[in-house]
N, C-alpha and C positions, 0 to 999 in steps of 0.2 A: 380207237382203242378200246378193247372190250373190257367189261367191267364183270368180274366173276362175282356171283352172289356170294354173301356171307352172312350168317344169323348169329349175332353176337351171343356168346355163351353157349352156343349150341354146336355150330359148325363153322369152320373157317373157309375162306375162298380157296387156300391151297387143299384143304380137304375135299371141297366140291370138286375141284379139277381132277384130283386123284380118283374120285368116284366116277366121272365122266370117262376118265382114261381107261377104268376098269371095263367099261362098255365096249371102248374101242379095242380093247385086248382080245375080246371073245369075237369080234366082227370078223366074218368069213372073208376069203379072197375075193368072192363075187359081190361083196357088199351086204350080204344079209347078216342080220343081227339075231342069233338063235336063243331059243330057250336052252336051259342046262342039258336037257336030254337030246337036243340037236336039231329040232325042227324050227322053222321060222313062219309066224304068222303076221300079216300085215299090220294088225293093231299094235302089238308088242314093239314090232320093228319100228313103226313110226314113232312111238313114245321114246324109243331109244334113240332116234335121230333128233328128236326135239332137244333131248338132254345134252348131246354132243354139240348141237348148235349153241345152246345156252353157254356152254364152256369154251366155245371158241374152236372146237374141233371141226372145222368147216369142211375140210376135204373128206373125212371120214363120213360125215353126214351126207355130203353129196353123193358119195358112192352108194350110200344106202337108198337114195332117192333114184339113182339110176338102177338099182335092183327093182325098185317099185315099177318103173317104166318098162323094164325089160319083161317082167313076169306078169303084167296085167294082161288079162284076157280081153278078147273082143268085146264081151258084154259089159266090160267095165269092173270086173270083181278079180279077186285073186284066190287061188285054192286055200283052203281053210288051213292046211298044213303043207310046208314044203321041206324037203331035205335033200341036199346035194343037187339043188336046182331042180327037183321033180316033184310033181303032187304026190303027197302021201294020203291026204284026205282032199278029194275034189270038190266038195261043195263050196259055195261062196257065201260067206257071212255078210250081212248088210252093214253091221258095225265096223267091221274091218275096212271096207270099203270107204264108209264115211270118214273115218278118222284120217286119211290122207289129206283131206281138205284141211283139217286142224293143223296137220304138219306143215303144209305148203304155206298157210297163212302164217303161221309161227315163224316159220323161216323169213318170210318177207318183213315181218315186224322187227325181227332181231337183226337181220343183216341189211335191210333196205335194198336187196337185189331183185328188182323188179324183171330183169331179163331172165332170171332163173324162174321166177314165178310164171312168167310166160311160157317157158319152155315146158314147165309141169302142168300148165292149164288144161291141156287135152286129156292128160291123165286124171285130174280131178274132175273134169266135166263128164268123162265117161263113168267115173266111179259113182258120182251122186246121181247121174241118171239112172244106173243100176239100182241104187238104194231107193229112189222115188218109185221106180218100178214095183217095188215090193210094199208099197203103202196100200193099206185096206181103205174101204169106203169111210169106215169111222175115224181113220187117222193114224192107228198104230202101224209099225212097220215090221213086217215079218222077219224072223231072225236069219233066214237062210234061203237060198236057191240051191237046190240039189244040182249035181252034175248033169242029170237027166233034163234039167230045166223046170222041174216041179218046184214051186214055192213051198215053204214050211207052212204047216197049219196054224201056228202060234207066234206070237211075238214075246219078247223078253223085256222087262222093265229096264234093266241095267243097259242093255244093248241100245234100246230106244232113246234113253237118256243121252248116252254118248252120241248117237246119231243126231239128235237134236243140236248138240254142240257142232257137229260136222256140217250140218245144213246151214246153220248160222254163219260158221266161218266161211263156208263156200259162197254164200250170198256176199259177204264183205269182200271177198277175193274178186268175184265177179264184177262187182262195182268198181273195184280199183282198177281192174283190167280193162274196163270199158264194155263188158259184155254181160249186161244184167240177166239175172235167171229168176224172173218172178215166179215160176213154177216151184222152184227150190224154197222161195220165201213162203209160198202158200202151204207147201209141205211141212215146213217148220212150224208155221202156225198151227196147223191141224194136229201135228204131232204134240206140240206143247200143250194144246188144250187135253188131248187124252191122257198124258202124262199126269196132269194136274186133277183131272175130274173122273177119269175112269180107270181104277185100278183093276176092275174086272177085265179089261182088255189084255192083260198079261198073265202068263203063267205064273203061278205061285213060287217064288224062289226066295221067299221071305226070310228064310233062315240065313241066307247070305248077306253079309253087311253091306256089299255093293248095292242091294236093292234098297237099303235104307238111305244111303248118302247120294247116290248117283243122280237122281232127279235134281238135286241141288247142284252138284258139280257140273252137269251137262247143261245148266242154265234155265230149265223149265220151271223150277220152283225157287223163288226168291222172295225177299222181303219177309213179313211176319210168318208166311207159311213155311219159309225155310227154317226159321227159328223153332217153330213148332215141330216141324218133321225131325230136326237134329236133336231136339230135347226129348221127343217121344221114346226112342230106343237107345239113348245114350247109355244107359245103365246095362242094357243087354249086350252091347258090343264092345265098349270101351273098358279096358282093363287099366286102371291107374298105374303108373310106372312101367308099363309094357308096351301099350299101343292098342290096336284094334283087332278083334277077332275076325277070322275070315268067315267063319259060321258060328251061329249062336250056341249050338248044342256040342261044342268042342273047345277044350282048353288050348286054343292055338291062336297066337296073334302072328299077323303077317305084316311085313314091311311096306309092301305096295298098297295094301288097303289102308294102312295107317297114314301114308303120305297123300293119298286120294282124299282121305278125310280132312287132312290139313288144308289141302286145296279148296275143299267144299266149305270148310269152315272161314277160310280167308275170304272166299266169294261171298259168304253170308254176313261178312263183317265182324266176325267172332275171332278176332286175332289173339287174344290171350289164350282161348282153348287151343287155337291151332298151334301156337308157340309150345304149349305144354305136351300136346300129342306128339309134335315134332321131336321135342326133348325125349320123350319116353321111349320112342322107337329106336334111338341110337344105340341102344345095347346090341343091336343086330349088325353094327358096323364091324367090319373085318380090317385087320392091320393094314391090308393093301389097298383099301379104299372101296372095296366091293361091299355088298351086304347080303347077309343071309336071307333067304326067302322068308322064314318064319322061325318061331320057337313055341314048342310044346311046354307050357308052364307047369304042368303036374309031373311030366317025366323030365322036365328040365333038360330038354335037348332040342337041338336045331332040328326042324322038321319042315320039308324034306331037307336031307343033308346036302344042301346045294346053295351056291350064291348065284343069284339070277340077274342078268342085265336089266330086265324090266323093273326090278326092285330098285336097283341102282339109278335108273331113269326117273323114277318117282321121287326119290330122294332129291335129286338135283332139280327137278321142276318144282318141287315143294319149297325148296331153298330159295329159288329165283322168285317165287311168288311172295314169299314172306320178306325178301330183302328188297323188292322192286328193283332189281339190279339191271334188267335188260328190258329194251322195249317190248319184247313178248312176255313179260311177267304177268300180264293181265289176261292171257289168252283163256283162262277158265274163268276168271272174275268178270270178264266182259262178255261171256257167253249167256247174257241176259235174256230173259223171256220178254218177248213183245206182248203187247195186250192182245188177248184172245180175239180173233175175228170169227164172226159166225160166217160159216161156209155153206150153210143149208143141208149139208151131209150129216151132221150130227143132229142138231136140232133140240138137244137136251136143255133142260132149264139152265144148267150152269153155263152153257155157251151163250145163253142170252142175258146173263145176270151182268 
């Protein structure tokens, strides 16, 4: 029997279910879960499937995984954007591919359905091989491979942090299914080290709040380092009573970023702060259970004027993490970094410390 998450004083189990149902309501006939403007990307799609799984909407989630299997390309990637079942932007993002491993591992944790995990294993395996193929000698993972086959010239901190979680989940899934993947584990170790020790490896996107909390959310930064990182820019990005800014230089809080920070705080053991941020962002809730994407607090208007499935998904996943309701509630909390291993490729003093 499913147990829906509830966070006392903030959100009820019935409200969580209605939020998950708002995701199912926009799911397309072919199983894709689109952005408000109509395109589907694999990362946000997987996030939505995870939320529906938490809420027990298993058939809807499985249709979404069928969409992933159907649209995966031979190299293991998905088009960056798809609409009407056709590519709109054909490049393949590494973090999109990696997140499929998080989704399938999460499904196994929640449902216990190993047969389904085995059916999805070839999809996960191809996806993570695509990801590892974009790792540099130093250890960061380039953000994209263009449709021409050319890799991007740089890596993104947020994307690589999410990839770190994907690789860790892929390793766990591989072990559970009896097909160990030591190359993925090594890739995760190398990536974790770069995320901790080499900020210069990534393009400067520091105005985005995701670059602040994602190294914690993805599991590369934990313990005292996580606390220090989250404290460092708390006043830059957190707006008391409203939530988390998307970018530091605009008066704009967004629901998805707020809930992802909740997940990062929960993973770092800062439950009281996590609860406070989660309560603050509930002003974005619509009466039908969906959530507005954001709020421009100078103009006092929803911006953009849309309610997005990926925001609803983040709300559900944050509720589960806080409530410890399902066996998958720790999928972010447990993406813990392993001790850095010296590979010989980096050789910096921090790698040997």
